[in-house]
N, C-alpha and C positions, 0 to 999 in steps of 0.2 A: 504493501499499500504506499503511495506515495503521501508525504506530509502535505497539509494544507498551509499554504505560504502566499503571501502577496506577491512577492519578488519573483519576477520572470525569470532571472538567472542569478545564481548566486555563486560567485567564485571566489574561494579562497586562496590567496598567493601567500606564499613565505618567501618574504625578501632576505637574501643574504646580505652580508656587508660588501660594500665594494671593494674594501680591503681586508686582507685576512688578520683576524685577531692576532695579538703579539704573542710569540709563544706557541702559536699552532702551526705546525709543519702540514703542507699540501701533500698528500701521497702521489697525486698525479704530477707528470713530468712532460712539457711540451715536446713534440717531435721536431726538432729543427727541419728536418726535411721536407715534412709535411707543410710547416710554417713559411719557409722560403718559397715553395711552390705556391701557396695560397697568396703571399704578399704580391708575387707578380701578377696573378690573375686578377684578384680581388682590387688591387691597388688600382688597376687600369678600370674595371669595371664600375668599382664604387667611388673611387676618387678619394676626398678628404673623410667620408663617411666610415671608410675601411679602419681608420686609426682607432675610432671607437669601438667598432664591432671586433677588431682585433683585441683590444684590450680586455673586453668583456669575455671573448670565447677562451682566451688563454687564462683566465682568473676564474677558478670554479668556487673562488669564495664569495664571488658577486653573482652567481647563478641563482634563480628564481625557482621556485616549485610551487605549482598550484595543487590544491586538494580537492579531488572531484569526490562528492558524496556518492554512497551508493543507495538509491531509492528502495531497493529491495531488501536492505538492511541497514536503515537510516542510521547513523551514529548520534543519537540525540545528546548523550553525555558529553562526547568530544565537541560538540557545537557548543554546549555551555561553557567548556573549558576554554574553547577558543574565543568565545567573547571576553571571558575574563581576561585573556591574554592580548586582549585590543585586536583581535582579527575582525575584520568589517567586509561588508558586502561590495563585491566589485562587479561592475557592468549592469548592475540592475537597471532595467528599461533602456538600455541604449542600443539594443541590437535589433534589427528588424524581426527576427525569428527569435522568440524566446521562450522556449516551452519551461513552464514552471516547474516541471520535475527534473529539469537539468541544475543541480544545486553544486556548487563549487564554492569556498570562502577566503581575507589578504590580511596579511599583518606587515606593517612596515619596520617592526622590530625583529633584527636578525635571529634565525633560526629556522629549523626544519623538522617537520614532523617525522618521525620514525615510520618506515614502511611496515604493514601487516604481514605476518608470516603465513604461507598457504597451510590451511588446515582442512583436510579432506572431510566433505560435509558441512563445512562451516562457511558462510558469505562473509566475506571482507565487507567493512564499512566505508571504505576510502580509497582512492586510486591518486597516486603522486603523478603530476605530469607536468610539462611545460605548457602553460596556458594558451601559446600560439596553436597546440595541437588540437583547440577547439575550433579553429576557424574555418577547417575543412568540413567539420563534423556540423556546426552550424549553417556553412554556406549550402549544405546538401539540402537542408529544410525536410527532413524526414516527417512522415506524416503517418498516423495510425493505419495499418492494414497494407502500406506499400510492400513491394518486393525490393529488396535492397541487395547489392552484392558490394562486400569489401573483399576488393581483389588480392590486396597484399596486406594481409590483417594482422600479423604478428607484429609486435608481442601481444598486442590487444586492446591497447589502451581507446583506440578511437572507437572499436567495436563496442566497448564497454559503455562509453560516451553516447554513441548512437542509440544505444538501448536505455539510456538515461531519457531520451528525447521523447522518444513514441515507442508503440508496440508495433513492430511490422508484421505484415503477414506471412512473410517468409524472409530469413536472413542467411545469406551465403556467406559464411567467412573463408576466405582461401588463402592458403600460405604454401609456397612450393617447397621451401626447405622443411626437411625432416625434423631437424632439431627446434627450430623456431615453431613449426607447427604444435609440437608438443607444449612449448611454453605459451602459445595461444590457446589451447585446450585448457590448460591449468589456469590462465587468467579469466576465460570464461566460466569454469567452474566453480572460482573464487567468487564471482560477482552475480553470476546469473542463475535464479532458482531451477531447480530441475524441471518444473512443469513447462517452463518455456522451451524446454530442449526439443520438443517437436516442431518449432519453427525454425529452429538453427541448425544449419549444416555446416560443418567444417571439412575441408577437403584439401588435398596437397597437390593440386593441378598446377602445371605450367599456365600460368593466367594467360599467356597469348593464345590458349586453346579453348578457353572457355566460351568465347562467342561462338564457337562453332557447334558446340554441345548445348549451349542454351541461348540460341538467337532470340533476341527481342524480347527477353523475359523478365527484365527488371525495370523498375520505375525509377531507381536511383543507384548509381555506381560510383564508388569511391575507390580512386586507384593512388594510394598513397605509396608513390613508387620506390623502389630499392634506388639509392643516390649514393651521392659521395657525401656522408654524413660529415660535416664540418666540425662539429663538437667532438664527436667520436675520434674521428680521424687525427685531429691535432694532438691527441694524446696515446697515439700507438706506440705501444711499448717495443715492438719488434720493428727495427729500422728496414730490415728486409723486405717485410710484409708491407710496410709503408710504402716503401719504393714501387713495389710491385704493383698495389692499389692505384697509385700515381701514374704510372705507365699505361694500366688498363682504363684509367677514368675517361679518357675519350671515347671509349665506346659505350659508355652508360646511355648517352642521348639516344642512340639507336635501340637499345632495349627498352627505353621508357617510350619511344615511338610504338615499338611493337606491342606493347600493352595497351595501348590505345586504339592503335590504327589496324586498318584492313591490310595495306601493303608493310610486309614485314621483312627485315633482314634476319635471318634465322641465327640465333645464338645459341650454342649448346648447353652453355651451363651458367644460369643466371648467379649462382651462389657466388662464383669466383669474384665477380664485379664487386658484389657487396661485401664480401667478409674477406676478400683477400687470399682465398685458397689458392694454392700453386697447383694447377693441372698442367701436366707435362705437354708440350706441343703448342700451348696457347689457345686461342680460339679460332674456331672456324666459322666462317659465314656462308650461307647460302641464301636462297630465296625461298620465301614462304607466302603463300597467298591466305593463310588462315586469318580469321577475323578475330577480335579479341573484345576490349572493352566497349567499343562504338557499336559493333554488332548485338553484343548481349543488352544493349539499352534499346527499350521500346521507343518507338517515334512520339516525340512530346516528352520523353525522359531527361533528367538532368544528370550530368557526370561532373565530379569534381577531381580534380588533378592536383596533387600536394607532392612536395618534397621538403626535406630538412636541411636544403643546401642552399647556399648563395649563388651557385653557379648558373649564369647566364645560358649556357648551353644545355643545361638540363632543366631549366624552368621555362623562360619565355620563348626561347628559341624552339623546344619541343612543340608549345602550344601554336606557334606561328605555322610550323611543318604540318600539324593537324590541320588547322584551318585553310591552308593552301592546297591540300589535297582531298578536303572533304567538304563539299559543296552544301551538304544537309546538316553541318555542325556550326552553331552559332555562338560566338561568346557573350556571355552574361557580364552586363556592366556591375562591378564591385565597387564604385565609388561609395553608394550607400552603405556599404558594410566598413571600408575603410574611414568614413566620416564617423560612424557611430563607435568605431573602437581606436580612435586616434589618440583618445585622452590615456590609454593604456599601452596602446603599440606603438613602435616607430616604424614607419612604412618608409621603402625606399621612395624617393620623390619622383623619379623619371624612370623610364625605360619600361615599363610594366603595363602597356597598354591594355592587355588582356588578363590581368593577374594582380595579386598583391604580394609584395616580398616584405616579411617582418624583418627588420634589422635589430639584433640585439643593442641596447642602449643602457646608459646608466640610469639606474632606477626603473628600467622597462627592459630587463635582461631576457626577454623571450625571443624565441627563435633560435637560429635561421628558420623560417617556413615560408615556402612559396605556396600559393592558393590560386587555382583558376577554375572558374566554373563554366561548362559548356551545356549547351542545350541541342537535343537531336531533332530536327524539323521532319515532317512527313516527307516522304520521298516524291 
């Protein structure tokens, strides 16, 4: 049962200090190889804004964490404790689509809520996440009874958030990688009651094949694509693996287009790109005419594409490629969303005609997160 509240969206955010406390040692070390690579690319693409973004991304002590409440096991006592600790409401009434059941809370006092452990048969009360992760969820505007596909669902945070917004008629959560799929299943088990299992399907399909197996089956599709995760890659502990990732990074836009589009360059193994696994012989490309997210979407349906990278090649360039090759795909203007959330997020001021790019900033250390929304017209 969802609690009765007047707030449309309540988001709790735990803000960390912009500087580490004296005497506290950071366990993470910045990978110089990755930083040098990003300095060249993002310094050119973002200009002066990159300096601030770089300082935030390389300083975990300033990272912020939002706390998403689980409506299926609402943590009433935690809510009282958070109020006493001066946590307060964020985003109330500011977003065009604000389901009352999506509840999340913010404190400007440094600190972080500890994560809950997975316990079989017991639902967790909250989920920690980067607040920018809610942007693609809210942009999808999920309604009760709709059929939804989360094409790259692990670790499951956005799937959980979507289920806080509405009760879908059918929810397909897909994750290609076996280990990450197990993580996804555990997340869903930790947050979603068993009676809802009959509307949720978890699969381990290559996302590029779903359009062929389920054409025009979904009202809404979320493609939170594998990408060059800037926050994670900057703290790579293995220099050799980091170098391998950077060398393979140029191939990521091809795979991202494949997930969305009907015309595909066939990539043998997605996992190498995202996680840096070393496969002898590298990558082999061919041509595949299988369809994917666009084919899986019904006419009139909406598709949201998102990444957690600042890379222009993986963000707006991918969207431009899709728009140039699909006459039935129309971009949705997101200016209203940007205006509604500008007091909590810093958005890139230019170069994002068909999407939004959240830039980590001082006091607003959310992101990176790119979000674009597309609509499929009738043939």
